[in-house]
Backbone and ligand atoms as CSV (ligand in chain L), in Angstrom:
chain,resi,resn,atom,element,x,y,z
A,1,MET,N,N,-87.337,-128.373,-24.189
A,1,MET,CA,C,-88.748,-127.998,-24.039
A,1,MET,C,C,-89.519,-129.037,-24.720
A,2,SER,N,N,-90.603,-129.862,-24.094
A,2,SER,CA,C,-91.120,-130.942,-24.518
A,2,SER,C,C,-92.591,-130.675,-24.987
A,3,ASP,N,N,-92.905,-129.582,-25.252
A,3,ASP,CA,C,-94.349,-129.135,-25.845
A,3,ASP,C,C,-94.198,-129.552,-27.193
A,4,SER,N,N,-95.364,-130.407,-27.580
A,4,SER,CA,C,-95.342,-131.034,-29.069
A,4,SER,C,C,-95.848,-130.127,-30.125
A,5,LYS,N,N,-96.556,-128.795,-29.348
A,5,LYS,CA,C,-97.174,-127.939,-30.246
A,5,LYS,C,C,-96.338,-126.956,-30.871
A,6,PHE,N,N,-94.903,-127.186,-30.476
A,6,PHE,CA,C,-93.927,-126.429,-30.900
A,6,PHE,C,C,-92.822,-127.115,-31.413
A,7,LEU,N,N,-92.057,-126.476,-32.423
A,7,LEU,CA,C,-90.752,-127.283,-32.949
A,7,LEU,C,C,-89.576,-126.386,-32.739
A,8,ARG,N,N,-88.534,-126.879,-32.475
A,8,ARG,CA,C,-87.199,-126.181,-32.108
A,8,ARG,C,C,-86.837,-125.648,-33.406
A,9,LEU,N,N,-86.391,-124.417,-33.686
A,9,LEU,CA,C,-85.860,-123.936,-34.812
A,9,LEU,C,C,-84.390,-123.966,-34.775
A,10,CYS,N,N,-83.752,-123.389,-33.578
A,10,CYS,CA,C,-82.394,-123.122,-33.406
A,10,CYS,C,C,-82.153,-122.591,-32.151
A,11,CYS,N,N,-80.604,-122.564,-31.884
A,11,CYS,CA,C,-80.180,-121.850,-30.502
A,11,CYS,C,C,-80.076,-120.311,-31.399
A,12,ILE,N,N,-80.094,-119.496,-30.374
A,12,ILE,CA,C,-79.932,-118.114,-30.842
A,12,ILE,C,C,-78.425,-117.926,-30.976
A,13,SER,N,N,-77.438,-118.701,-30.524
A,13,SER,CA,C,-76.050,-118.541,-30.901
A,13,SER,C,C,-75.975,-119.222,-32.350
A,14,ASP,N,N,-76.887,-119.825,-32.806
A,14,ASP,CA,C,-76.638,-120.594,-34.143
A,14,ASP,C,C,-76.719,-119.442,-35.117
A,15,ILE,N,N,-77.236,-118.358,-34.986
A,15,ILE,CA,C,-77.476,-117.202,-36.088
A,15,ILE,C,C,-76.332,-116.617,-36.158
A,16,PRO,N,N,-76.006,-116.594,-37.340
A,16,PRO,CA,C,-74.416,-115.943,-37.730
A,16,PRO,C,C,-74.575,-114.287,-37.670
A,17,ASP,N,N,-73.377,-113.771,-37.578
A,17,ASP,CA,C,-73.323,-112.337,-37.683
A,17,ASP,C,C,-74.215,-111.614,-38.591
A,18,SER,N,N,-74.711,-112.374,-39.712
A,18,SER,CA,C,-75.251,-111.578,-40.860
A,18,SER,C,C,-76.730,-111.511,-40.183
A,19,GLY,N,N,-77.121,-112.211,-39.327
A,19,GLY,CA,C,-78.607,-112.044,-38.750
A,19,GLY,C,C,-79.507,-112.992,-39.144
A,20,ILE,N,N,-79.034,-114.077,-40.292
A,20,ILE,CA,C,-80.044,-114.906,-40.705
A,20,ILE,C,C,-79.382,-116.364,-40.893
A,21,LEU,N,N,-80.403,-117.023,-40.540
A,21,LEU,CA,C,-79.965,-118.566,-40.589
A,21,LEU,C,C,-81.273,-119.341,-41.337
A,22,ARG,N,N,-80.625,-120.179,-42.309
A,22,ARG,CA,C,-81.712,-121.102,-43.108
A,22,ARG,C,C,-81.986,-122.283,-42.074
A,23,VAL,N,N,-83.326,-122.473,-41.999
A,23,VAL,CA,C,-83.654,-123.633,-41.187
A,23,VAL,C,C,-84.718,-124.326,-41.797
A,24,THR,N,N,-84.831,-125.720,-41.748
A,24,THR,CA,C,-85.913,-126.492,-42.221
A,24,THR,C,C,-86.573,-127.211,-40.944
A,25,VAL,N,N,-87.693,-127.063,-40.841
A,25,VAL,CA,C,-88.488,-127.993,-40.044
A,25,VAL,C,C,-89.833,-128.733,-40.465
A,26,PRO,N,N,-90.120,-129.788,-40.024
A,26,PRO,CA,C,-91.222,-130.494,-40.660
A,26,PRO,C,C,-92.591,-129.626,-40.918
A,27,GLY,N,N,-93.137,-129.745,-41.881
A,27,GLY,CA,C,-94.441,-129.305,-42.255
A,27,GLY,C,C,-94.290,-127.711,-42.830
A,28,TYR,N,N,-93.003,-127.304,-42.917
A,28,TYR,CA,C,-92.678,-125.772,-43.454
A,28,TYR,C,C,-91.964,-125.856,-44.706
A,29,ASP,N,N,-92.120,-125.020,-45.501
A,29,ASP,CA,C,-91.080,-124.831,-46.581
A,29,ASP,C,C,-89.952,-124.113,-45.850
A,30,PRO,N,N,-88.680,-124.322,-46.301
A,30,PRO,CA,C,-87.359,-123.662,-45.627
A,30,PRO,C,C,-87.699,-122.187,-45.161
A,31,LEU,N,N,-87.173,-121.910,-44.065
A,31,LEU,CA,C,-87.299,-120.692,-43.387
A,31,LEU,C,C,-86.016,-119.838,-43.265
A,32,ALA,N,N,-86.300,-118.595,-43.092
A,32,ALA,CA,C,-84.950,-117.776,-42.682
A,32,ALA,C,C,-85.439,-117.188,-41.535
A,33,VAL,N,N,-84.602,-117.581,-40.516
A,33,VAL,CA,C,-84.944,-117.130,-39.068
A,33,VAL,C,C,-83.876,-115.811,-39.005
A,34,CYS,N,N,-84.324,-114.556,-38.579
A,34,CYS,CA,C,-83.763,-113.547,-38.696
A,34,CYS,C,C,-83.622,-112.663,-37.287
A,35,GLN,N,N,-82.688,-112.118,-37.026
A,35,GLN,CA,C,-82.583,-111.238,-35.877
A,35,GLN,C,C,-82.441,-109.775,-36.398
A,36,VAL,N,N,-83.423,-108.891,-35.727
A,36,VAL,CA,C,-83.274,-107.620,-36.033
A,36,VAL,C,C,-83.252,-106.922,-34.764
A,37,ASP,N,N,-82.230,-106.098,-34.340
A,37,ASP,CA,C,-82.244,-105.288,-33.051
A,37,ASP,C,C,-82.644,-106.307,-31.989
A,38,GLY,N,N,-82.224,-107.441,-31.828
A,38,GLY,CA,C,-82.528,-108.286,-30.650
A,38,GLY,C,C,-83.947,-109.006,-30.907
A,39,ALA,N,N,-84.619,-108.945,-31.634
A,39,ALA,CA,C,-86.039,-109.470,-31.832
A,39,ALA,C,C,-85.637,-110.398,-32.988
A,40,PHE,N,N,-86.565,-111.694,-32.949
A,40,PHE,CA,C,-86.427,-112.690,-33.650
A,40,PHE,C,C,-87.776,-112.719,-34.683
A,41,PHE,N,N,-87.347,-113.271,-35.966
A,41,PHE,CA,C,-88.496,-113.603,-36.803
A,41,PHE,C,C,-88.261,-114.876,-37.681
A,42,ALA,N,N,-89.452,-115.377,-37.960
A,42,ALA,CA,C,-89.313,-116.590,-38.965
A,42,ALA,C,C,-89.962,-116.092,-40.321
A,43,ILE,N,N,-89.445,-116.255,-41.371
A,43,ILE,CA,C,-89.997,-115.855,-42.571
A,43,ILE,C,C,-89.735,-116.732,-43.493
A,44,ALA,N,N,-90.464,-116.902,-44.801
A,44,ALA,CA,C,-90.026,-117.793,-45.845
A,44,ALA,C,C,-88.843,-117.603,-46.331
A,45,ASP,N,N,-88.022,-118.521,-46.649
A,45,ASP,CA,C,-86.668,-118.438,-47.133
A,45,ASP,C,C,-86.703,-118.277,-48.434
A,46,THR,N,N,-87.709,-118.569,-49.250
A,46,THR,CA,C,-87.640,-118.360,-50.877
A,46,THR,C,C,-88.245,-117.138,-51.305
A,47,CYS,N,N,-87.588,-116.553,-52.057
A,47,CYS,CA,C,-88.119,-114.965,-52.419
A,47,CYS,C,C,-89.304,-115.304,-53.197
A,48,SER,N,N,-90.113,-114.378,-53.284
A,48,SER,CA,C,-91.522,-114.465,-54.147
A,48,SER,C,C,-91.348,-114.108,-55.230
A,49,HIS,N,N,-90.023,-113.600,-55.918
A,49,HIS,CA,C,-89.779,-113.180,-57.145
A,49,HIS,C,C,-89.100,-114.408,-57.911
A,50,GLY,N,N,-88.370,-115.215,-57.350
A,50,GLY,CA,C,-87.746,-116.232,-57.923
A,50,GLY,C,C,-87.207,-117.311,-56.949
A,51,MET,N,N,-86.447,-118.274,-57.227
A,51,MET,CA,C,-86.081,-119.195,-56.399
A,51,MET,C,C,-84.832,-119.126,-55.560
A,52,ALA,N,N,-84.737,-117.720,-55.027
A,52,ALA,CA,C,-83.346,-117.257,-54.335
A,52,ALA,C,C,-83.749,-117.693,-52.995
A,53,SER,N,N,-82.623,-118.013,-52.262
A,53,SER,CA,C,-82.692,-118.191,-50.791
A,53,SER,C,C,-82.438,-116.772,-50.161
A,54,LEU,N,N,-83.459,-116.313,-49.477
A,54,LEU,CA,C,-83.146,-115.080,-48.781
A,54,LEU,C,C,-82.274,-115.096,-47.736
A,55,SER,N,N,-82.040,-116.356,-47.156
A,55,SER,CA,C,-80.808,-116.463,-46.027
A,55,SER,C,C,-79.657,-116.234,-46.359
A,56,GLU,N,N,-79.511,-116.029,-47.856
A,56,GLU,CA,C,-78.079,-115.660,-48.383
A,56,GLU,C,C,-78.038,-114.177,-48.919
A,57,GLY,N,N,-79.075,-113.506,-48.306
A,57,GLY,CA,C,-79.150,-112.200,-48.667
A,57,GLY,C,C,-78.502,-111.402,-47.569
A,58,ASP,N,N,-79.021,-110.012,-47.520
A,58,ASP,CA,C,-78.647,-109.168,-46.439
A,58,ASP,C,C,-79.673,-108.360,-45.606
A,59,ILE,N,N,-79.569,-108.276,-44.299
A,59,ILE,CA,C,-80.391,-107.379,-43.535
A,59,ILE,C,C,-80.080,-105.833,-43.345
A,60,GLU,N,N,-80.960,-105.015,-43.668
A,60,GLU,CA,C,-80.691,-103.746,-43.287
A,60,GLU,C,C,-81.884,-102.987,-43.018
A,61,ASP,N,N,-81.992,-102.118,-41.915
A,61,ASP,CA,C,-82.939,-101.337,-41.547
A,61,ASP,C,C,-84.275,-102.256,-41.401
A,62,GLY,N,N,-84.226,-103.318,-40.837
A,62,GLY,CA,C,-85.376,-104.278,-40.649
A,62,GLY,C,C,-85.865,-104.724,-41.866
A,63,GLN,N,N,-85.197,-104.837,-43.182
A,63,GLN,CA,C,-85.593,-105.506,-44.375
A,63,GLN,C,C,-84.537,-106.385,-44.573
A,64,ILE,N,N,-85.105,-107.477,-45.571
A,64,ILE,CA,C,-84.147,-108.407,-45.931
A,64,ILE,C,C,-84.008,-108.264,-47.476
A,65,PHE,N,N,-82.694,-108.337,-48.054
A,65,PHE,CA,C,-82.631,-108.038,-49.498
A,65,PHE,C,C,-82.175,-109.252,-50.151
A,66,CYS,N,N,-82.866,-109.752,-51.128
A,66,CYS,CA,C,-82.632,-110.852,-52.049
A,66,CYS,C,C,-81.281,-110.931,-52.797
A,67,PRO,N,N,-80.528,-111.979,-52.535
A,67,PRO,CA,C,-79.213,-112.114,-53.413
A,67,PRO,C,C,-79.257,-112.126,-54.994
A,68,PHE,N,N,-80.528,-112.319,-55.224
A,68,PHE,CA,C,-80.580,-112.483,-56.901
A,68,PHE,C,C,-80.654,-111.066,-57.552
A,69,HIS,N,N,-81.556,-110.520,-57.305
A,69,HIS,CA,C,-82.101,-109.189,-57.914
A,69,HIS,C,C,-82.164,-108.223,-57.134
A,70,GLY,N,N,-81.895,-108.125,-55.713
A,70,GLY,CA,C,-81.847,-107.045,-54.992
A,70,GLY,C,C,-83.316,-106.775,-54.257
A,71,GLY,N,N,-84.341,-107.379,-54.507
A,71,GLY,CA,C,-85.681,-106.972,-54.170
A,71,GLY,C,C,-85.541,-107.344,-52.588
A,72,GLY,N,N,-86.623,-106.390,-52.002
A,72,GLY,CA,C,-86.373,-106.545,-50.534
A,72,GLY,C,C,-87.970,-106.659,-50.020
A,73,PHE,N,N,-87.857,-107.139,-48.681
A,73,PHE,CA,C,-89.024,-107.250,-47.780
A,73,PHE,C,C,-88.725,-106.818,-46.588
A,74,GLU,N,N,-89.883,-106.356,-45.801
A,74,GLU,CA,C,-90.099,-105.917,-44.401
A,74,GLU,C,C,-89.884,-107.314,-43.660
A,75,ILE,N,N,-89.079,-107.400,-42.803
A,75,ILE,CA,C,-88.988,-108.835,-42.198
A,75,ILE,C,C,-90.257,-109.093,-41.175
A,76,ALA,N,N,-90.522,-107.831,-40.414
A,76,ALA,CA,C,-91.865,-108.028,-39.537
A,76,ALA,C,C,-92.862,-108.405,-40.284
A,77,THR,N,N,-93.259,-107.931,-41.467
A,77,THR,CA,C,-94.437,-108.247,-42.008
A,77,THR,C,C,-94.381,-109.095,-43.431
A,78,GLY,N,N,-93.340,-109.111,-43.811
A,78,GLY,CA,C,-93.050,-110.006,-45.126
A,78,GLY,C,C,-93.629,-109.219,-46.314
A,79,ASN,N,N,-94.019,-107.835,-46.174
A,79,ASN,CA,C,-94.528,-107.105,-47.361
A,79,ASN,C,C,-93.183,-106.683,-48.098
A,80,PRO,N,N,-93.509,-106.716,-49.284
A,80,PRO,CA,C,-92.185,-106.246,-50.510
A,80,PRO,C,C,-92.175,-104.705,-50.186
A,81,THR,N,N,-90.462,-104.350,-50.330
A,81,THR,CA,C,-90.376,-102.982,-50.001
A,81,THR,C,C,-89.425,-102.519,-51.051
A,82,GLU,N,N,-89.047,-103.592,-51.954
A,82,GLU,CA,C,-88.219,-103.185,-53.058
A,82,GLU,C,C,-88.288,-103.801,-54.236
A,83,ARG,N,N,-88.691,-103.341,-55.485
A,83,ARG,CA,C,-88.713,-104.100,-56.643
A,83,ARG,C,C,-87.409,-104.920,-56.927
A,84,PRO,N,N,-87.637,-105.869,-57.817
A,84,PRO,CA,C,-88.831,-106.319,-58.505
A,84,PRO,C,C,-89.744,-107.111,-57.640
A,85,CYS,N,N,-89.467,-107.315,-56.107
A,85,CYS,CA,C,-90.458,-108.131,-55.579
A,85,CYS,C,C,-91.915,-107.253,-55.458
A,86,THR,N,N,-92.975,-107.868,-55.480
A,86,THR,CA,C,-94.170,-107.112,-55.455
A,86,THR,C,C,-95.106,-107.947,-54.559
A,87,ILE,N,N,-94.978,-109.492,-54.310
A,87,ILE,CA,C,-95.772,-110.301,-53.642
A,87,ILE,C,C,-95.002,-110.568,-52.302
A,88,PRO,N,N,-95.919,-110.357,-51.310
A,88,PRO,CA,C,-95.501,-110.601,-49.869
A,88,PRO,C,C,-94.898,-112.118,-49.685
A,89,ILE,N,N,-93.945,-112.255,-48.761
A,89,ILE,CA,C,-93.525,-113.755,-48.118
A,89,ILE,C,C,-94.259,-113.771,-46.739
A,90,ALA,N,N,-94.360,-115.226,-46.610
A,90,ALA,CA,C,-94.909,-115.671,-45.332
A,90,ALA,C,C,-94.041,-115.290,-44.052
A,91,THR,N,N,-94.742,-114.834,-42.983
A,91,THR,CA,C,-94.177,-114.567,-41.855
A,91,THR,C,C,-94.708,-115.481,-40.626
A,92,TYR,N,N,-93.803,-115.972,-39.708
A,92,TYR,CA,C,-94.608,-116.847,-38.793
A,92,TYR,C,C,-94.016,-116.309,-37.372
A,93,PRO,N,N,-94.989,-116.537,-36.312
A,93,PRO,CA,C,-94.409,-116.052,-35.143
A,93,PRO,C,C,-93.446,-117.150,-34.414
A,94,VAL,N,N,-92.390,-116.406,-33.716
A,94,VAL,CA,C,-91.581,-117.476,-33.048
A,94,VAL,C,C,-91.367,-117.200,-31.463
A,95,LYS,N,N,-91.192,-118.181,-30.736
A,95,LYS,CA,C,-91.352,-118.256,-29.384
A,95,LYS,C,C,-89.961,-118.495,-28.880
A,96,ARG,N,N,-89.327,-117.514,-28.021
A,96,ARG,CA,C,-88.212,-117.563,-27.398
A,96,ARG,C,C,-88.105,-118.292,-26.059
A,97,VAL,N,N,-87.482,-119.526,-25.772
A,97,VAL,CA,C,-87.517,-120.024,-24.607
A,97,VAL,C,C,-86.056,-120.262,-24.045
A,98,GLU,N,N,-85.620,-119.427,-23.289
A,98,GLU,CA,C,-84.221,-119.416,-22.713
A,98,GLU,C,C,-83.366,-119.099,-23.949
A,99,ASP,N,N,-82.539,-119.739,-24.428
A,99,ASP,CA,C,-81.554,-119.554,-25.471
A,99,ASP,C,C,-81.946,-120.113,-26.870
A,100,ALA,N,N,-83.231,-120.580,-26.912
A,100,ALA,CA,C,-83.677,-121.471,-28.135
A,100,ALA,C,C,-84.995,-120.603,-28.764
A,101,LEU,N,N,-85.249,-120.846,-29.898
A,101,LEU,CA,C,-86.293,-120.387,-30.662
A,101,LEU,C,C,-87.353,-121.510,-31.236
A,102,PHE,N,N,-88.587,-121.315,-31.059
A,102,PHE,CA,C,-89.572,-122.364,-31.508
A,102,PHE,C,C,-90.609,-121.623,-32.335
A,103,ILE,N,N,-91.265,-122.731,-33.175
A,103,ILE,CA,C,-92.321,-122.237,-34.104
A,103,ILE,C,C,-93.328,-123.092,-33.734
A,104,ALA,N,N,-94.650,-122.622,-33.950
A,104,ALA,CA,C,-95.768,-123.726,-33.636
A,104,ALA,C,C,-95.778,-124.790,-34.666
A,105,SER,N,N,-95.913,-125.912,-34.450
A,105,SER,CA,C,-96.142,-127.195,-35.226
A,105,SER,C,C,-97.384,-126.976,-36.055
A,106,LYS,N,N,-97.316,-127.559,-37.282
A,106,LYS,CA,C,-98.398,-127.604,-38.085
A,106,LYS,C,C,-99.188,-129.123,-37.953
L,1,FES,S1,S,-85.408,-113.723,-57.057
L,1,FES,FE1,FE,-85.495,-112.429,-55.453
L,1,FES,S2,S,-85.485,-110.595,-56.290
L,1,FES,FE2,FE,-85.427,-111.908,-58.068
């Protein structure tokens, strides 16, 4: 894909069985690319409660749970679902082209 308005995040096959892949791309803080029931999402990788990497956490029922204190967020919206997290995390639309995922360049 040669569209300079989008940055390549990863191949779908790069996403591990856990459903979460940590990705860095220019212009963004680290991202967690998540697969939930065949849909793909890019969210901030850093928990809003501390400096934990959410990509080291777990996905369950459309939520991602932080590996530090177990706080949770709804992956589709970034809204907190489980304490101690109370501040939403950023979410970004992703675009799928064949077997790869892209995010808008900043
Ligand atoms: S750092 Fe994520 S819940 Fe505390």
